[in-house]
C-alpha positions, -999 to 999 in steps of 0.1 A, spaced: -791 -43 -844 -781 -26 -810 -809 -36 -788 -789 -37 -756 -817 -64 -747 -810 -89 -772 -776 -93 -760 -786 -94 -721 -806 -123 -731 -776 -139 -753 -754 -131 -723 -778 -149 -700 -780 -181 -726 -744 -178 -725 -742 -184 -688 -767 -213 -690 -747 -226 -720 -715 -224 -696 -730 -240 -669 -746 -271 -690 -716 -278 -710 -693 -276 -681 -718 -303 -665 -717 -325 -695 -708 -361 -690 -678 -357 -709 -664 -327 -691 -676 -329 -659 -667 -351 -627 -696 -371 -616 -720 -340 -625 -697 -315 -610 -683 -286 -625 -646 -296 -624 -617 -275 -615 -602 -272 -650 -635 -258 -659 -633 -232 -634 -595 -222 -643 -603 -225 -680 -627 -196 -673 -604 -178 -648 -576 -179 -677 -601 -167 -707 -611 -135 -685 -573 -128 -676 -563 -131 -712 -589 -103 -722 -615 -128 -740 -647 -112 -753 -641 -81 -769 -679 -74 -779 -672 -62 -818 -698 -69 -846 -729 -51 -853 -752 -76 -850 -756 -103 -826 -742 -131 -852 -712 -112 -858 -706 -107 -819 -709 -143 -816 -686 -151 -843 -660 -126 -833 -661 -135 -798 -642 -170 -811 -629 -156 -843 -609 -128 -825 -593 -151 -799 -582 -182 -821 -544 -173 -815 -550 -175 -778 -573 -207 -782 -541 -224 -802 -518 -210 -772 -540 -225 -746 -545 -259 -763 -505 -261 -770 -500 -253 -731 -522 -278 -716 -512 -306 -739 -474 -304 -731 -484 -293 -694 -505 -321 -688 -480 -345 -705 -451 -330 -681 -477 -337 -651 -482 -374 -662 -447 -381 -668 -430 -363 -641 -454 -363 -612 -472 -391 -617 -446 -412 -633 -470 -425 -660 -470 -429 -697 -487 -408 -723 -523 -406 -717 -543 -396 -752 -580 -396 -736 -567 -375 -705 -548 -349 -727 -581 -347 -752 -602 -343 -720 -581 -316 -705 -576 -295 -736 -617 -296 -744 -623 -285 -709 -602 -252 -708 -609 -245 -748 -647 -249 -739 -646 -227 -709 -627 -199 -730 -651 -201 -754 -684 -199 -736 -666 -174 -712 -656 -152 -743 -695 -154 -757 -709 -147 -723 -683 -117 -717 -691 -102 -756 -727 -101 -750 -725 -82 -716 -697 -57 -732 -724 -49 -759 -753 -47 -734 -737 -19 -718 -745 15 -726 
């Protein structure tokens, strides 16, 4: 199924998903997209997420995440270390579990939705 219009529609739905997930009560700050959400998106684009491999829409959606599992784990580990170093050294506080989970979820969520969008855009190109 290589109908480029289906992939264009899925990319558009992916953008809506990116926006809605980014504005969710857990990931947003007072209903606004956070800088972490935007930085997670830029990080995903910079790391080359979204390869567009697959023969149909389901394979494209699955491969857009599956092909980047190692990079997602690396982002999660980097964010856990980074936020803890920031909290301990800069803010002088103690370990803050909910804040760490929030930051990791923000970056991973942004990377996954960005990967889906880019994969669909790549498949819709002639």
